[in-house]
C-alpha positions in Angstrom: 52.1 11.4 3.3 51.0 14.1 0.3 52.6 11.4 -2.1 51.0 7.9 -0.7 48.0 10.0 -0.2 47.8 11.2 -4.1 48.9 7.8 -5.6 45.8 6.4 -3.5 43.9 8.5 -5.3 45.2 7.8 -8.5 45.1 3.9 -7.6 41.5 4.8 -6.6 40.2 5.6 -9.3 42.3 3.8 -11.6 39.9 0.6 -10.5 36.8 2.9 -11.1 37.9 3.5 -14.5 38.7 -0.4 -14.8 35.2 -0.9 -13.7 33.4 1.3 -15.9 34.9 0.1 -19.1 34.2 -3.2 -17.9 30.4 -2.2 -17.5 30.0 -1.1 -20.6 32.0 -3.9 -22.1 29.2 -6.1 -20.9 26.4 -4.4 -21.2 23.8 -6.0 -22.9 20.5 -4.2 -25.5 19.0 -5.5 -23.8 19.1 -4.6 -19.9 17.3 -1.5 -21.3 14.1 -2.5 -20.0 15.1 -2.0 -16.4 16.1 1.9 -17.5 12.2 2.1 -18.8 10.7 0.3 -16.0 12.6 3.0 -13.9 11.0 5.1 -16.2 7.5 3.5 -15.6 7.2 3.8 -12.1 8.5 7.2 -11.9 5.5 7.9 -13.8 2.7 6.0 -11.8 4.6 7.3 -8.3 4.1 11.1 -10.0 0.5 10.1 -10.6 0.4 8.9 -7.4 1.9 12.6 -5.8 -0.6 14.7 -8.0 -3.6 12.4 -6.8 -3.0 12.0 -2.6 -2.2 15.3 -3.1 -5.8 16.9 -4.9 -7.2 14.6 -2.0 -5.2 15.8 0.8 -6.3 19.7 -0.6 -10.2 18.8 -0.6 -9.3 17.1 3.1 -8.2 20.4 4.3 -10.3 22.3 2.2 -13.6 20.7 3.1 -13.4 19.6 7.1 -11.9 16.4 6.8 -14.4 15.5 3.4 -13.4 14.6 -0.7 -17.2 14.9 -0.5 -19.0 16.6 2.0 -22.8 14.8 3.1 -25.8 16.2 1.6 -26.3 16.3 5.1 -23.9 19.1 6.4 -23.6 20.4 2.6 -27.5 21.2 3.2 -27.8 22.4 6.8 -27.2 26.6 7.2 -26.1 25.1 10.8 -23.5 23.4 10.5 -21.5 24.9 7.9 -19.7 27.9 6.3 -20.3 28.2 2.1 -17.4 29.4 0.8 -18.1 29.2 -2.6 -20.9 28.4 -4.6 -19.4 24.2 -4.3 -17.8 24.5 -1.6 -18.9 24.7 2.7 -16.4 23.8 5.8 -18.2 21.7 7.8 -19.0 22.9 11.6 -16.8 20.3 14.1 -18.6 21.7 16.7 -22.4 23.2 16.9 -23.8 24.5 20.2 -23.1 21.5 22.5 -22.4 18.9 19.8 -18.9 17.3 18.1 -19.0 16.3 14.9 -14.9 15.3 14.1 -13.7 12.9 11.1 -11.7 10.7 12.5 -7.8 10.4 11.0 -9.1 6.9 9.6 -12.4 8.0 8.5 -10.0 10.5 6.7 -7.4 8.0 5.5 -10.0 5.8 4.1 -12.0 8.5 1.8 -7.8 9.4 0.3 -8.0 5.5 0.0 -10.8 5.7 -1.8 -9.9 9.0 -3.9 -6.5 7.6 -5.0 -8.2 4.4 -5.9 -10.7 6.3 -7.8 -8.4 8.7 -9.9 -4.9 7.1 -9.8 -6.0 5.1 -13.0 -7.5 8.1 -15.0 -4.2 10.3 -13.9 -1.9 7.6 -15.4 -3.5 6.5 -18.6 -4.0 9.9 -19.8 -0.1 10.7 -19.9 1.6 10.6 -22.9 3.5 8.1 -23.0 0.8 5.9 -22.2 -1.6 6.6 -25.2 1.5 6.1 -27.9 4.2 4.3 -26.8 3.3 1.6 -24.1 0.1 -1.2 -24.0 -0.6 -2.4 -20.3 -2.4 -4.8 -18.8 -4.6 -4.8 -15.7 -3.8 -7.6 -13.6 -5.2 -6.7 -10.4 -7.6 -3.4 -8.9 -6.4 -0.9 -7.4 -5.7 -0.9 -3.2 -4.2 2.1 -1.6 -3.0 1.5 2.2 -2.5 5.1 2.9 0.0 6.3 6.0 -0.6 9.7 8.3 2.3 10.1 10.7 3.5 12.3 12.9 5.6 14.5 10.2 4.1 13.5 6.3 1.3 10.9 4.4 2.8 7.7 3.3 0.6 6.7 0.0 1.3 2.3 -0.1 -0.3 1.2 -3.5 -0.5 -2.0 -4.8 -1.5 -2.4 -8.4 0.0 -5.9 -10.5 0.1 -3.9 -14.4 1.9 -5.3 -17.2 3.6 -2.8 -19.2 4.5 -3.8 -22.9 6.3 -1.6 -25.8 3.4 -1.3 -29.3 5.7 -3.9 -30.6 5.1 -6.6 -28.5 8.1 -6.3 -26.7 7.3 -6.8 -22.1 8.8 -4.2 -19.8 8.2 -5.1 -16.2 5.0 -6.2 -14.4 4.8 -4.3 -11.3 3.0 -4.7 -8.1 3.7 -2.5 -5.3 4.8 1.3 -5.0 5.2 3.7 -2.4 5.6 7.6 -2.4 5.4 10.1 0.6 3.8 13.4 0.6 5.4 15.8 3.4 2.3 17.6 4.3 1.8 16.9 8.1 -2.0 16.4 7.7 -1.7 14.8 11.1 0.1 17.4 12.6 -2.7 19.7 11.9 -5.6 18.0 12.6 -4.6 17.2 16.5 -3.5 20.9 17.0 -7.1 21.8 15.3 -8.5 19.3 17.5 -6.4 21.3 20.7 -8.2 24.4 19.7 -11.9 22.7 19.0 -11.6 21.1 22.6 -10.2 24.8 24.3 -12.7 26.3 22.5 -15.7 24.1 23.8 -14.7 24.5 27.5 -13.7 28.7 26.8 -15.8 30.0 25.0 -12.9 32.5 23.2 -14.3 32.7 19.9 -17.1 33.8 21.0 -15.3 36.4 22.4 
């Protein structure tokens, strides 16, 4: 039995080596382009991750807002100031609740990514020195805030080429995920608030 297993393993190794040699033999120079496409896609998704995380950090710091409305930021009864630049809006004041909905938060994240993704990407060194690009569409973002993560769906039609004019790829859609459990935190905060409005335990 041992010799049969060893024989099968050797046969498998032999087949893999042959397959690998065949791939090397038929490899053409123009097949470098998919590798470049993967590299560019990775740069774009890294920027989506960065800008998306920046948006969620602001959302978390400022009670569901990226830019706190003046009606809240200028009212001493509706926020607590944590720095000269940042305030945390109260989700309740007196008997009034004012909680941003998940849909409102989603739209704020969408808008932030749409406004900042371009600068993140085009300020990277490869896009300054190695690539040219043509934007064939506007940036459109659809953020999904699900139970255990946040998913960023981005549609942005970009044609990327090398400086000598060789077209690398035309890329349209990108999907990336953040492990931040934004929905769980939001739901827990709402549960605490609802209990507080009934029992006033924080005042105690």
